[in-house]
C-alpha positions as CSV (number, residue, x, y, z in Angstrom):
1,M,92.8,130.2,82.3
2,K,93.0,126.1,82.1
3,T,88.4,126.7,82.6
4,K,88.5,128.6,80.0
5,T,90.7,126.6,77.4
6,I,88.4,123.1,78.2
7,L,85.3,125.6,77.4
8,L,86.5,126.7,73.9
9,I,87.6,123.3,72.7
10,S,83.9,121.9,74.1
11,A,81.8,124.8,71.9
12,L,84.9,124.1,68.9
13,L,83.3,120.2,68.8
14,A,80.1,121.2,69.3
15,L,80.4,123.5,66.4
16,A,82.4,120.8,64.6
17,A,79.4,118.2,65.1
18,C,76.7,120.8,63.9
19,G,78.5,121.0,60.7
20,R,79.0,124.3,58.1
21,T,76.8,127.0,58.1
22,Y,75.9,127.9,54.3
23,D,74.0,131.5,54.4
24,T,72.1,131.1,51.3
25,R,69.8,133.5,51.0
26,G,70.1,135.5,47.3
27,M,71.0,132.3,45.7
28,T,69.6,131.0,42.5
29,I,68.3,127.7,42.3
30,D,71.9,127.3,39.3
31,Q,73.9,128.1,42.4
32,L,72.0,126.0,45.4
33,E,72.2,123.2,42.9
34,E,76.3,123.5,42.4
35,L,76.5,124.1,46.4
36,A,74.5,121.3,47.5
37,L,76.4,118.8,45.0
38,E,80.4,121.0,46.1
39,T,79.0,120.0,50.0
40,Y,78.2,116.4,49.2
41,S,81.1,115.4,46.9
42,N,83.2,116.7,49.9
43,S,81.7,114.3,52.0
44,D,80.0,116.9,54.2
45,Y,77.0,114.9,53.8
46,A,75.2,116.0,56.6
47,D,75.3,120.0,54.8
48,A,74.5,118.1,51.8
49,S,71.1,116.8,53.1
50,R,70.2,120.1,54.4
51,L,70.5,121.7,51.2
52,Y,69.1,119.4,48.7
53,T,65.9,119.3,51.2
54,E,66.1,123.1,50.9
55,L,66.1,123.2,47.6
56,M,63.0,120.4,48.0
57,F,60.8,122.7,50.1
58,T,62.2,126.1,48.4
59,Y,61.5,125.1,44.3
60,P,58.5,122.5,44.6
61,G,57.6,122.6,41.4
62,S,61.8,121.6,40.0
63,A,62.1,119.1,37.1
64,N,64.8,118.0,38.9
65,T,63.0,117.1,41.8
66,D,64.1,113.3,41.2
67,F,67.4,114.1,41.7
68,Y,67.5,116.1,44.6
69,L,65.5,112.9,46.2
70,Y,68.3,110.8,45.3
71,M,70.5,112.4,46.0
72,L,68.8,112.8,49.6
73,G,68.9,109.4,49.7
74,M,72.3,109.4,49.2
75,S,73.5,112.2,51.6
76,E,71.3,109.9,54.7
77,A,73.6,106.7,53.0
78,G,76.5,108.7,54.0
79,N,75.3,109.2,57.5
80,R,74.7,106.1,58.0
81,Y,70.8,107.0,58.5
82,W,70.0,103.7,56.5
83,A,66.1,103.7,56.7
84,D,65.6,107.6,55.7
85,A,68.6,106.9,53.0
86,V,66.2,103.8,51.8
87,F,62.7,105.8,51.7
88,Y,64.5,108.8,49.7
89,F,65.1,105.9,46.8
90,D,62.0,104.5,47.1
91,R,60.0,107.9,46.7
92,V,61.8,108.6,43.5
93,Q,61.0,104.8,42.0
94,S,57.1,105.2,42.7
95,E,57.0,108.9,42.1
96,Y,59.0,109.4,38.6
97,P,59.2,105.7,37.4
98,R,60.2,107.4,34.4
99,S,63.6,109.4,35.9
100,Q,66.8,108.1,35.2
101,W,67.8,108.3,38.2
102,T,65.5,105.4,39.1
103,D,68.4,102.9,37.9
104,D,71.1,104.4,41.0
105,C,68.0,104.7,43.2
106,A,67.4,100.7,43.0
107,F,71.0,99.7,43.4
108,E,71.4,102.1,46.2
109,T,69.3,100.2,48.3
110,A,71.0,97.2,47.6
111,M,74.1,99.0,48.3
112,V,72.4,100.0,51.6
113,W,71.2,96.4,52.8
114,W,74.6,95.4,51.9
115,T,76.6,98.3,53.6
116,Q,74.4,96.8,57.5
117,R,75.5,93.2,56.6
118,K,77.1,91.4,59.4
119,D,79.4,88.6,60.4
120,Y,78.7,86.0,58.0
121,R,77.3,83.9,61.4
122,K,75.2,86.6,62.3
123,D,72.2,87.9,61.3
124,L,71.2,87.1,57.5
125,T,68.1,89.3,57.0
126,P,70.7,92.9,55.4
127,V,72.0,90.4,52.9
128,L,68.7,88.3,51.4
129,N,67.7,91.9,50.9
130,C,70.4,92.6,49.3
131,R,70.0,90.0,47.2
132,D,65.9,90.2,46.7
133,Q,67.2,93.9,45.4
134,L,69.2,92.6,43.3
135,N,67.1,90.6,41.3
136,A,64.4,93.4,41.6
137,F,66.9,95.3,40.0
138,F,68.3,92.4,37.2
139,D,64.7,92.3,36.4
140,R,64.0,96.4,35.8
141,Y,66.8,97.8,34.4
142,S,68.9,94.9,32.6
143,G,70.2,97.8,30.4
144,S,71.1,99.8,32.7
145,D,74.7,101.0,33.0
146,L,75.2,99.6,36.1
147,I,74.2,96.1,35.4
148,S,78.5,95.2,35.6
149,R,78.2,96.7,39.0
150,A,75.2,95.0,40.2
151,H,76.6,91.9,39.3
152,D,79.8,92.0,40.7
153,L,77.5,93.1,44.3
154,M,75.8,89.6,43.6
155,S,78.8,87.8,43.2
156,E,79.9,89.3,46.8
157,V,76.6,87.7,48.2
158,N,77.2,84.5,46.8
159,D,80.8,84.6,47.8
160,Y,79.3,85.6,51.6
161,L,75.7,83.1,51.9
162,A,78.6,80.5,50.2
163,R,80.9,80.9,53.3
164,R,78.0,81.1,55.6
165,A,77.3,77.6,54.3
166,L,80.6,76.1,54.5
167,F,80.7,77.4,58.1
168,I,77.6,75.1,58.6
169,G,78.7,72.1,57.0
170,Q,82.3,72.0,59.0
171,F,80.8,73.0,62.1
172,Y,78.5,69.5,61.5
173,T,81.9,67.9,60.8
174,R,83.3,68.6,63.8
175,R,80.4,66.5,65.6
176,N,80.5,64.0,63.3
177,K,77.0,65.1,62.3
178,L,78.2,64.2,58.0
179,D,74.4,63.9,56.7
180,A,73.8,67.7,58.0
181,A,77.3,68.9,57.0
182,L,76.9,66.9,53.3
183,L,73.5,69.1,53.4
184,Y,75.6,72.6,54.1
185,L,77.9,71.5,52.3
186,R,76.5,70.9,48.8
187,E,74.1,73.9,49.4
188,A,77.9,75.9,49.1
189,M,78.5,73.8,45.6
190,N,75.9,74.4,44.1
191,D,73.5,77.2,45.2
192,Y,75.6,80.4,45.0
193,G,77.5,79.8,41.2
194,Q,81.4,79.6,41.7
195,P,82.4,81.2,45.0
196,E,85.6,82.3,46.5
197,C,85.9,78.8,49.0
198,L,85.0,76.6,46.6
199,S,87.8,74.9,47.4
200,E,87.6,74.8,51.2
201,V,84.2,73.6,50.1
202,L,85.3,70.8,47.6
203,I,87.9,69.8,50.4
204,S,85.3,69.6,52.9
205,M,83.5,67.1,50.9
206,G,86.1,65.0,50.6
207,D,86.7,65.0,54.1
208,V,83.4,64.3,55.2
209,Y,83.6,61.8,52.8
210,A,86.0,60.2,54.1
211,I,85.4,59.8,57.6
212,K,82.3,57.7,56.0
213,G,84.8,55.6,54.6
214,N,83.7,56.8,50.6
215,E,87.4,56.5,49.4
216,Y,86.4,57.0,45.9
217,T,83.8,59.9,46.6
218,A,86.5,61.3,49.5
219,R,89.2,61.4,46.1
220,E,86.6,63.1,43.4
221,F,86.3,65.8,45.3
222,Y,90.2,66.2,45.9
223,Q,91.2,65.9,43.0
224,R,87.9,68.7,41.7
225,A,89.9,70.8,44.2
226,M,93.4,70.2,42.6
227,D,91.7,70.6,38.6
228,E,88.8,73.5,39.5
229,T,90.2,75.7,41.4
230,D,93.8,77.3,42.1
231,L,95.6,76.2,45.4
232,T,99.2,76.9,46.7
233,E,101.8,75.2,46.9
234,D,101.1,73.7,50.7
235,E,97.8,73.5,50.1
236,L,98.4,71.1,47.2
237,A,100.6,69.2,49.5
238,E,98.4,68.5,51.9
239,L,95.8,67.7,49.7
240,Q,98.2,65.3,48.4
241,L,99.0,64.0,51.6
242,K,95.1,62.8,52.7
243,M,94.5,61.8,49.6
244,D,97.2,59.0,50.4
245,E,96.3,57.8,53.6
246,L,93.0,57.3,52.0
């Protein structure tokens, strides 16, 4: 009895892994499109991919082929098949340049790269690729409804890169390599707009100049942190203590 139960559970798990099975025989194109969209909306990305592939092959001349490709890309992104997702997004942009979905595909390509980011102390390639895609998006689709989301994503990218530069700057500070520390801290301060870590950057700059014995410049950066960023009461008290010790 125990063996049969185990076999039954194994069979059910295998069936679940394969996704649902849809009988699409006799469906019209409208019905198949509705089913595919519903399947995607239910986060059943594997079956959505199969259904949009079926639409592609069953109705190769459909006026909605660009949308099928876009949804294939979205489905494969949901499956975390990143290369396949980018492939379908690129097809829309190259084969259907006048499609209403081209800006969506450009933005989603950037999102695919962003989703693959790692800890900022590791490989930067996905984040840099995301930034390149966003810059291309701004050049081509400045009037897109997605422009505000693209700017928000670019802010996240800049925060990530600023945080990395800050981390490296602090690393060199701890090892008393102060010129190298300033190089990365200036990058964090100047190259990425107004990153969320700006207060840490300014304080770290002040710390480096304090170590170098340049009390005037150290005070300038500490004061900027006080004036230009939102510090907690504890952070303000700690920073005031640093200034008093100069």
